[in-house]
C-alpha positions as CSV (number, residue, x, y, z in Angstrom):
1,X,-0.1,0.0,0.2
2,X,1.4,3.8,-0.8
3,X,0.0,7.1,-0.7
4,X,2.0,10.0,-1.9
5,X,1.5,13.5,-2.4
6,X,3.7,16.7,-3.7
7,X,4.0,20.2,-5.1
8,X,6.5,21.5,-7.3
9,X,6.4,24.4,-9.4
10,X,4.5,23.3,-13.1
11,X,6.4,22.4,-16.0
12,X,6.0,23.9,-19.5
13,X,3.9,21.1,-21.4
14,X,1.1,21.5,-18.9
15,X,0.4,25.0,-19.2
16,X,1.4,28.7,-18.7
17,X,1.2,27.4,-14.1
18,X,2.1,28.1,-11.4
19,X,2.3,24.9,-9.2
20,X,1.5,21.2,-9.7
21,X,0.0,19.5,-7.0
22,X,-0.7,16.1,-7.1
23,X,-2.0,12.7,-4.7
24,X,-1.8,9.4,-5.4
25,X,-2.5,6.3,-3.4
26,X,-2.2,2.8,-4.6
27,X,-2.6,-1.5,-2.8
28,X,-1.5,-4.3,-4.5
29,X,-1.8,-8.1,-3.5
30,X,-0.9,-11.4,-4.0
31,X,-3.7,-13.7,-5.0
32,X,-2.3,-16.7,-6.3
33,X,1.2,-18.1,-5.9
34,X,1.8,-17.1,-9.7
35,X,-0.4,-14.0,-9.8
36,X,-0.7,-9.9,-8.1
37,X,-3.5,-7.4,-8.6
38,X,-2.8,-3.7,-7.7
39,X,-4.8,-0.1,-8.2
40,X,-3.6,2.9,-7.9
41,X,-6.1,6.6,-8.2
42,X,-3.9,9.8,-8.3
43,X,-5.2,13.3,-8.8
44,X,-2.8,16.2,-10.7
45,X,-3.8,19.8,-10.4
46,X,-1.7,22.7,-11.7
47,X,-3.0,26.1,-10.9
48,X,-2.4,28.8,-13.4
49,X,-2.4,32.4,-13.3
50,X,-5.9,32.5,-15.2
51,X,-8.7,30.0,-13.8
52,X,-9.4,29.3,-17.8
53,X,-5.8,27.7,-18.0
54,X,-5.5,25.4,-15.3
55,X,-5.3,22.0,-15.8
56,X,-6.7,19.1,-13.2
57,X,-6.7,15.3,-13.7
58,X,-7.7,11.8,-12.3
59,X,-6.2,8.6,-13.4
60,X,-7.1,5.1,-12.3
61,X,-5.6,1.7,-13.2
62,X,-6.2,-2.2,-12.4
63,X,-3.4,-4.2,-13.0
64,X,-3.2,-8.1,-13.1
65,X,0.2,-9.4,-13.5
66,X,0.9,-13.6,-13.5
67,X,4.7,-15.8,-13.3
68,X,4.8,-17.7,-16.5
69,X,7.9,-19.8,-17.3
70,X,11.8,-19.0,-17.8
71,X,11.0,-15.6,-16.5
72,X,8.0,-14.6,-18.8
73,X,5.9,-12.5,-16.7
74,X,2.0,-11.5,-18.7
75,X,0.5,-8.2,-17.8
76,X,-3.5,-7.3,-18.2
77,X,-3.9,-3.4,-17.1
78,X,-7.0,-1.4,-17.3
79,X,-6.4,2.3,-17.0
80,X,-8.5,5.2,-17.0
81,X,-8.2,9.3,-17.3
82,X,-10.3,11.9,-16.9
83,X,-8.8,15.8,-17.0
84,X,-9.2,18.7,-18.9
85,X,-8.0,22.5,-19.5
86,X,-9.1,25.6,-20.5
87,X,-12.8,24.3,-20.4
88,X,-12.4,21.5,-22.6
89,X,-12.8,18.3,-21.0
90,X,-10.6,14.7,-22.2
91,X,-12.0,11.0,-21.2
92,X,-9.9,8.0,-21.8
93,X,-9.9,4.3,-21.1
94,X,-7.3,2.1,-22.2
95,X,-6.7,-1.7,-22.3
96,X,-3.5,-3.6,-22.6
97,X,-1.8,-7.1,-22.4
98,X,1.5,-6.8,-22.3
99,X,4.4,-9.1,-21.8
100,X,8.1,-9.0,-19.9
101,X,10.6,-11.7,-20.6
102,X,13.8,-11.1,-17.6
103,X,16.5,-13.5,-17.9
104,X,17.2,-16.6,-15.3
105,X,21.1,-15.1,-14.9
106,X,23.2,-13.1,-16.8
107,X,26.1,-14.4,-19.3
108,X,30.0,-13.7,-18.9
109,X,32.6,-14.1,-21.2
110,X,35.2,-11.9,-18.5
111,X,36.6,-14.7,-15.8
């Protein structure tokens, strides 16, 4: 389980903001011998010099990861995003599957 919060000068790609504030939290639990599920949610706000240029976003995801043989790991992810700036609103949903491989040992030819 985790909870994070932060405040920093705003970044230029979010518009003419003065401060960027964020808060997020999550929970992960192993549900089977080889699988784990995690839930995350976060909120980001960038205050601007003008109220119409402020940026606000809420994001959330649910992830199921499971181990396969030979260093392979599969991951199903659902991610949602609700946000906007300057009066416009953006809603996005994304479903992904990924396959990762981590070798069990590193080969070295140096003795």
